[in-house]
C-alpha positions as CSV (number, residue, x, y, z in Angstrom):
1,X,-0.1,-0.3,0.1
2,X,3.1,2.4,0.7
3,X,4.1,2.1,-3.2
4,X,1.1,4.4,-3.5
5,X,1.0,6.6,-0.5
6,X,1.7,10.0,-2.4
7,X,-1.9,9.3,-3.9
8,X,-3.3,7.5,-1.5
9,X,-2.5,11.0,1.1
10,X,-4.1,13.4,-0.9
11,X,-7.4,11.2,-1.1
12,X,-7.6,10.8,2.3
13,X,-6.2,14.5,3.3
14,X,-9.2,15.2,0.8
15,X,-11.3,13.4,2.7
16,X,-12.5,10.6,0.2
17,X,-13.6,7.3,1.0
18,X,-11.1,4.5,-0.2
19,X,-10.8,0.7,0.0
20,X,-7.3,-0.5,-0.6
21,X,-6.1,-4.2,-2.2
22,X,-2.8,-5.2,-1.6
23,X,-1.0,-8.4,-2.8
24,X,0.2,-9.7,0.9
25,X,1.4,-13.8,-0.8
26,X,2.4,-14.7,-3.8
27,X,3.6,-17.8,-5.5
28,X,4.4,-19.4,-9.0
29,X,5.3,-16.8,-11.9
30,X,3.3,-13.7,-9.8
31,X,3.5,-10.3,-11.9
32,X,3.7,-8.5,-8.6
33,X,4.9,-8.8,-5.0
34,X,3.5,-8.2,-1.5
35,X,3.4,-4.7,-0.8
36,X,2.6,-4.3,-4.3
37,X,-1.3,-2.4,-4.1
38,X,-4.2,-1.2,-6.1
39,X,-6.7,1.8,-4.5
40,X,-10.4,2.7,-5.2
41,X,-12.0,5.8,-4.4
42,X,-15.9,6.7,-3.8
43,X,-15.9,7.9,-6.9
44,X,-14.4,4.9,-8.8
45,X,-11.3,6.4,-9.6
46,X,-8.5,3.9,-9.1
47,X,-4.5,4.0,-8.5
48,X,-2.0,1.5,-8.6
49,X,-1.4,-2.7,-9.6
50,X,-2.1,-5.6,-8.0
51,X,-0.8,-8.0,-11.1
52,X,-0.3,-6.0,-14.2
53,X,-3.3,-6.5,-15.9
54,X,-4.5,-9.7,-14.8
55,X,-6.9,-9.3,-12.2
56,X,-7.3,-5.6,-12.0
57,X,-10.8,-5.9,-12.9
58,X,-12.1,-8.5,-10.2
59,X,-10.0,-6.4,-7.8
60,X,-11.4,-3.6,-8.2
61,X,-14.9,-4.4,-7.7
62,X,-13.9,-5.8,-4.1
63,X,-12.9,-2.5,-3.5
64,X,-16.1,-1.1,-4.9
65,X,-17.7,-3.6,-2.7
66,X,-15.4,-3.0,0.7
67,X,-16.4,0.8,0.4
68,X,-20.0,-0.4,0.9
69,X,-19.8,-3.0,3.2
70,X,-16.6,-1.5,4.7
71,X,-15.7,-5.7,5.4
72,X,-12.0,-6.6,5.2
73,X,-11.5,-10.1,2.9
74,X,-8.8,-11.7,1.7
75,X,-9.5,-13.3,-1.7
76,X,-7.1,-15.8,-3.7
77,X,-6.5,-15.3,-7.5
78,X,-4.7,-18.5,-9.2
79,X,-4.6,-19.7,-13.3
80,X,-7.5,-21.5,-14.6
81,X,-6.5,-24.4,-16.8
82,X,-10.2,-25.0,-17.9
83,X,-10.4,-21.2,-19.5
84,X,-7.2,-19.5,-19.8
85,X,-8.9,-16.0,-19.9
86,X,-11.2,-16.8,-16.6
87,X,-10.4,-14.0,-13.9
88,X,-6.9,-15.2,-13.1
89,X,-2.7,-15.1,-13.7
90,X,-2.0,-16.3,-17.1
91,X,1.0,-16.0,-16.6
92,X,0.9,-19.2,-13.9
93,X,1.3,-17.4,-10.3
94,X,-1.0,-17.2,-7.5
95,X,-1.3,-14.0,-5.7
96,X,-3.4,-13.2,-2.5
97,X,-4.7,-9.7,-2.2
98,X,-6.4,-8.1,1.4
99,X,-9.1,-6.0,0.5
100,X,-10.1,-3.2,3.3
101,X,-11.3,0.5,3.6
102,X,-8.8,2.6,4.9
103,X,-10.7,4.7,8.0
104,X,-9.0,6.4,10.5
105,X,-6.6,4.3,12.1
106,X,-3.2,4.7,11.6
107,X,-3.3,4.5,7.6
108,X,-3.4,7.8,7.7
109,X,0.1,8.5,9.7
110,X,1.4,5.6,7.6
111,X,0.5,6.8,4.3
112,X,2.2,10.7,5.7
113,X,5.6,9.4,6.5
114,X,5.8,7.4,3.7
115,X,4.4,10.6,1.3
116,X,7.4,12.2,3.0
117,X,10.0,9.9,2.6
118,X,10.3,9.2,6.3
119,X,11.4,6.0,7.7
120,X,8.2,4.1,9.0
121,X,7.0,0.1,8.7
122,X,3.1,-0.3,8.5
123,X,2.3,-4.3,9.6
124,X,-1.2,-5.3,8.8
125,X,-2.7,-9.0,9.9
126,X,-3.0,-10.6,7.0
127,X,-3.7,-14.2,8.4
128,X,-5.1,-15.3,11.4
129,X,-8.7,-15.2,13.5
130,X,-11.1,-13.1,11.2
131,X,-11.9,-10.6,13.5
132,X,-7.9,-9.1,13.8
133,X,-7.7,-9.2,10.0
134,X,-6.3,-6.1,8.5
135,X,-5.8,-4.5,12.1
136,X,-2.7,-2.6,11.5
137,X,0.0,-0.7,13.9
138,X,3.0,1.7,12.7
139,X,6.6,1.5,13.5
140,X,9.2,4.1,13.7
141,X,12.7,3.2,13.5
142,X,12.9,3.9,17.3
143,X,10.9,1.3,18.1
144,X,8.1,3.6,19.2
145,X,4.3,2.3,17.3
146,X,1.2,3.4,17.3
147,X,-1.9,1.5,16.8
148,X,-3.4,-1.5,18.1
149,X,-4.0,-5.2,16.9
150,X,-6.0,-6.2,19.3
151,X,-5.9,-10.1,21.4
152,X,-3.0,-10.3,23.5
153,X,-1.5,-7.4,24.9
154,X,2.2,-9.0,23.7
155,X,1.1,-9.1,20.2
156,X,1.9,-5.6,19.5
157,X,5.4,-5.5,21.0
158,X,6.1,-8.9,19.2
159,X,4.5,-7.4,16.1
160,X,6.7,-4.5,16.5
161,X,9.9,-5.6,17.2
162,X,9.8,-7.9,14.5
163,X,8.8,-5.1,12.1
164,X,11.6,-3.3,13.1
165,X,13.7,-5.4,12.5
166,X,12.2,-5.5,8.4
167,X,12.3,-1.7,8.5
168,X,16.2,-1.7,9.7
169,X,16.5,-3.4,6.7
170,X,15.0,-1.8,4.3
171,X,12.6,-5.2,3.4
172,X,8.9,-5.4,2.6
173,X,8.1,-8.9,3.7
174,X,6.0,-11.1,5.9
175,X,6.5,-13.0,9.1
176,X,4.4,-15.5,11.9
177,X,4.1,-15.0,15.3
178,X,1.8,-16.6,17.7
179,X,-1.7,-14.7,18.5
180,X,-0.4,-14.6,22.0
181,X,2.4,-12.7,20.8
182,X,4.7,-15.5,21.2
183,X,6.3,-18.3,18.6
184,X,3.3,-20.8,20.0
185,X,-0.2,-21.2,19.5
186,X,-2.2,-20.4,16.6
187,X,-0.1,-18.3,14.1
188,X,-1.0,-14.9,12.8
189,X,0.9,-13.6,9.7
190,X,1.6,-10.0,9.3
191,X,2.7,-8.0,6.4
192,X,5.4,-5.7,6.9
193,X,5.6,-2.6,4.4
194,X,8.7,-0.9,4.8
195,X,9.3,2.5,3.8
196,X,12.7,4.5,3.6
197,X,14.3,7.4,2.0
198,X,15.0,6.5,-1.7
199,X,18.9,4.8,-2.1
200,X,21.1,6.9,-3.0
201,X,23.3,7.0,-6.4
202,X,26.5,9.5,-6.6
203,X,27.9,9.9,-10.6
204,X,31.1,10.9,-10.8
205,X,32.1,13.5,-13.5
206,X,30.1,15.8,-15.2
207,X,30.0,14.5,-19.1
208,X,27.5,13.7,-21.2
209,X,27.1,10.1,-20.5
210,X,26.5,11.0,-17.1
211,X,23.6,13.2,-18.0
212,X,21.7,10.3,-19.4
213,X,23.1,8.3,-16.2
214,X,21.3,10.8,-13.7
215,X,17.8,10.0,-16.5
216,X,18.1,6.3,-15.8
217,X,19.1,6.6,-11.9
218,X,15.9,8.9,-11.2
219,X,13.9,6.4,-13.4
220,X,15.2,3.1,-11.0
221,X,13.6,5.8,-8.1
222,X,17.2,6.6,-6.8
223,X,18.0,9.9,-5.5
224,X,21.0,10.9,-7.5
225,X,23.8,13.4,-6.7
226,X,26.4,14.3,-9.3
227,X,30.0,15.0,-7.9
228,X,32.9,17.0,-9.9
229,X,35.8,18.8,-8.8
230,X,35.5,21.3,-12.0
231,X,32.6,24.1,-11.8
232,X,32.2,25.0,-15.1
233,X,30.7,21.5,-15.8
234,X,29.0,20.9,-12.7
235,X,25.9,23.5,-13.3
236,X,22.5,23.1,-13.2
237,X,21.8,23.6,-16.4
238,X,23.8,20.7,-17.8
239,X,22.3,18.4,-15.3
240,X,18.5,19.8,-14.5
241,X,17.4,16.3,-13.3
242,X,19.8,15.3,-10.5
243,X,18.8,15.7,-6.5
244,X,22.3,17.2,-5.9
245,X,25.0,18.6,-8.1
246,X,28.4,18.7,-6.0
247,X,31.4,20.7,-7.1
248,X,34.0,19.3,-4.6
249,X,36.9,16.8,-5.4
250,X,35.1,13.5,-5.6
251,X,36.9,11.3,-2.7
252,X,36.9,14.5,-0.3
253,X,33.4,14.5,-1.2
254,X,32.6,10.5,-0.4
255,X,35.0,10.8,2.3
256,X,32.4,13.4,4.2
257,X,29.2,12.3,2.8
258,X,26.5,9.7,4.1
259,X,26.5,6.5,1.8
260,X,24.7,2.5,3.4
261,X,24.3,-0.7,2.1
262,X,21.9,0.2,-0.6
263,X,23.9,3.0,-2.4
264,X,25.8,3.2,-5.9
265,X,28.5,4.8,-7.3
266,X,29.1,5.7,-10.6
267,X,32.6,6.6,-11.8
268,X,32.4,8.1,-15.4
269,X,35.4,10.4,-14.8
270,X,38.6,7.8,-16.2
271,X,40.9,10.3,-15.4
272,X,43.6,9.1,-13.1
273,X,44.2,12.2,-10.6
274,X,40.4,11.3,-10.1
275,X,39.9,8.0,-10.4
276,X,42.6,6.2,-8.2
277,X,42.1,8.3,-4.9
278,X,38.0,8.1,-5.0
279,X,38.2,4.2,-6.1
280,X,40.1,3.5,-3.4
281,X,38.1,5.2,-1.0
282,X,34.7,3.7,-2.4
283,X,35.9,0.1,-2.9
284,X,36.1,0.0,1.2
285,X,32.6,1.3,1.8
286,X,29.9,-1.1,2.1
287,X,28.0,0.1,-0.4
288,X,25.9,-1.5,-3.4
289,X,27.6,-0.9,-6.4
290,X,31.1,0.7,-7.4
291,X,31.6,0.9,-11.2
292,X,34.0,2.9,-13.4
293,X,33.6,4.1,-16.7
294,X,37.3,3.2,-19.1
295,X,38.5,1.0,-21.8
296,X,39.7,-2.6,-21.3
297,X,43.2,-0.7,-21.1
298,X,42.4,2.0,-19.2
299,X,41.0,-0.7,-16.4
300,X,44.2,-2.4,-17.0
301,X,46.0,0.9,-16.2
302,X,44.1,1.7,-13.4
303,X,44.2,-1.1,-11.0
304,X,47.7,-1.4,-11.3
305,X,47.6,2.1,-9.6
306,X,45.1,1.3,-7.2
307,X,47.2,-1.4,-6.1
308,X,49.9,0.9,-6.1
309,X,47.8,2.3,-3.6
310,X,47.3,-0.4,-1.5
311,X,44.0,-1.5,-2.9
312,X,43.6,-5.5,-2.3
313,X,42.9,-8.0,-4.7
314,X,39.5,-8.9,-2.5
315,X,38.5,-5.3,-2.4
316,X,39.8,-4.7,-6.1
317,X,36.9,-7.5,-7.3
318,X,34.3,-5.4,-6.2
319,X,34.9,-2.7,-8.8
320,X,32.7,-3.7,-11.9
321,X,35.1,-2.2,-14.5
322,X,34.4,-1.3,-17.6
323,X,31.5,-0.4,-16.1
324,X,27.7,-1.7,-17.3
325,X,26.8,-5.2,-19.5
326,X,27.3,-6.0,-22.8
327,X,24.4,-4.0,-25.0
328,X,26.8,-3.1,-27.4
329,X,25.8,0.1,-26.3
330,X,27.2,3.1,-28.5
331,X,25.2,6.7,-27.5
332,X,25.1,8.0,-23.8
333,X,21.6,6.9,-23.4
334,X,22.5,3.3,-24.3
335,X,25.6,3.3,-22.0
336,X,23.1,4.8,-19.6
337,X,20.9,2.0,-19.8
338,X,23.5,-0.6,-19.7
339,X,24.9,0.8,-16.6
340,X,21.0,0.7,-15.2
341,X,20.9,-2.9,-16.3
342,X,23.9,-4.0,-14.2
343,X,23.0,-1.9,-11.3
344,X,19.4,-3.9,-11.0
345,X,21.2,-6.9,-12.0
346,X,23.5,-6.8,-9.3
347,X,20.5,-5.6,-6.7
348,X,18.0,-8.8,-7.4
349,X,20.7,-11.1,-8.3
350,X,19.9,-11.7,-11.9
351,X,22.5,-13.4,-14.2
352,X,22.5,-10.2,-17.1
353,X,21.6,-13.2,-19.7
354,X,18.8,-13.1,-22.4
355,X,15.9,-14.6,-21.0
356,X,15.1,-16.2,-24.9
357,X,16.5,-19.7,-24.6
358,X,17.5,-19.8,-20.9
359,X,15.9,-21.9,-17.9
360,X,16.6,-19.3,-15.1
361,X,14.1,-17.3,-12.9
362,X,12.5,-14.5,-14.3
363,X,12.2,-13.0,-11.2
364,X,14.8,-13.2,-8.6
365,X,15.3,-13.1,-4.6
366,X,18.1,-11.4,-4.1
367,X,20.0,-11.8,-0.5
368,X,20.7,-8.1,-0.3
369,X,18.6,-5.6,1.4
370,X,16.3,-3.5,-1.1
371,X,16.7,-0.5,-2.3
372,X,13.8,1.9,-3.4
373,X,11.0,3.3,-1.4
374,X,9.7,-0.3,-1.1
375,X,12.1,-2.8,-1.1
376,X,11.4,-6.8,-2.6
377,X,10.1,-9.2,-0.2
378,X,10.6,-12.3,1.1
């Protein structure tokens, strides 16, 4: 639900009646993951998606029903062998959808937090006693929480602790706990949706390739910073879509700015006086991705220089160079696409090979914590 928080926050602020359908469990080749949502207001306006189109019509009707009767329900949709065009997932997967009216409680606060980019987690009961279905907690990074799940007093505290753990990792997923808050007794399944600030992409080198990469980075949901030591090139006019433009020596900026396990660093300068001190710092940070542009000859020379300043073979093994996947790219836009594709493959655990003729899964569950306002799921 938090993936469409900005629009829902606006709707709730306008006093609209809203029902939300949220994917809470998937099986097989389902097109959307837990947390994906479709919302419908009292006038019939819809936003979001739960299946990429397969069952949107049926889910839309369920939302309209929830607006009328105020009931929370869970419905399962799957592939129909008898009639591939029946209401179901033609891709062969199975999804469970929680449909609930949004009326007060912690939902307005959760939507406000997500819409403003604050870190917060929304934990909802999606399986368990019928009278508890849809009950929710809003959990903050410090472990404090709002709302009540009902039932045993320990349930809220245990649920908040589980939700905080997923929030710390920036993940959305499901957890099971006992109805009394322990690991025993009748199980309750919680869907925990984590909303975290957008991950960072820092592009070093204010060149034409960087301009295209900024656009790709924004499209992928990153907060994009362009850094270059040359003020004549690092300008707002050249990079209007960047979130930040920094005029500073790259290694000095990287040493002083905040990064985390979701940050991606793209070094496009291919100039030893910038690259070597920058990469020496970058390869020692616990970031998600470090890539550097340059020919294979430049790559070999750069690795030699990095070894000379103490970069180890283990650290060098983290460097993606030459940067990007082999797409045969020529233009800045094509090159930016190849870099973005490599970042996604690293983030999701993909191989980067063509799906045609391959026998690998289309969707991967990467062990790495995701990145985006809403992460991948367990």
